[in-house]
N, C-alpha and C positions, 0 to 999 in steps of 0.2 A: 849952458847943462852938458853933462856927460850922457854919450850915448848910450850909455848901458844903464843909465837911470828909470827902473821902474814905480810909478807911481804906488801910492801905499795912501793908508787910513789914519786920520786921526782923531781920536776920540780926545775932545777938553772937558775933564770935570772941573767946574767953579764950584764952589762952596762958600760960607761961611758956619762956623759951629758955633755948637749953644756952650756956655761958659762950664758943664761941667760933662768933658769930653773923658772921664775916666775908661782903659781899656781900648784906645782911640790907634795911640800910636801901636800897639800890641796886635790890634786889626789890620792896621795899612801894614805894616809889613810882613804878617800873614800873606794878604793879598799880592802886593808888589811879588812874590817869591811865588804863590800860586800861576799868577799873571808870567811869568818868565818858565813855565812849564806847559805853557797854552800853544798849540798850532798857531801859526801864523803869529804869533806876538814879536815884533822888533826892537824893542825899546820901549824907555819912560823919562820924562822929565817933570818935574813936579816942585813946586813954590808955595808956601805960606806965609802971609801977615794976616793983617785983618781979615784977607781974602785970600781962599787957599787954590791952587791952581794946578791940577793934575793932566801932563797929557801924556796918553798913551799911542803906540804904534802900531798900525796891525797892518799884515799884505791882504786883508780881503775883507768886505762886508760881511762874508760869511762867520769868520773869524772873531768877529765882533759879535756878532751874533748868539756864536761859540759860548767867549766870557761871560756877556751878557744873561745866559743860563746857564752856566755854573752854580752846581749846588751851595758850594761854602762860595760863590760871589755872591749867589742871593739870599743867604743868611746874613751875607757883610752889608749886602746893600738896605736890609728891612733893619737893622741896628742903627744904622747910618739914619736912617729917616726918623726914627722912632726915639734915639738918644744924644745923639752927638751931631748933627744938622739941624742949622736953623733955614737954611737955602740950599738949594745948587739948581744948578745949569747944566746938563747935555749936550755936547755938542759933535758930531761927530763930520765929519771933513775929508776931500780929496787930496793928495797932496800932489801935486803936477811938477811942482820944480822944488829945487831948495838950494842955498849956499851957504856960507861958513867962513869967518872969520876967527885965525887962531886956534890955540886950544884952548880947552878948558881944565 
């Protein structure tokens, strides 16, 4: 592990979608752009097949709390529950170590 590694947090959002997800892609793009402007945001990874997984990375629990309470994000969360998701799960984890191989 690099000596300058500083632990950070990951929010793991796993979901399944309803059949009609009209407007979802546009909202997802808006939320990603908005997240990138938030203090403490470090990055994001996402994949979707039958189940979608989005992992966002944050400097602190406070940064995660502020993102969850962001007004535009609150609207997107409500719309997601009402219109787009049949199920979702959120996990918040502390990342204490990481390593990688190759380039993406």
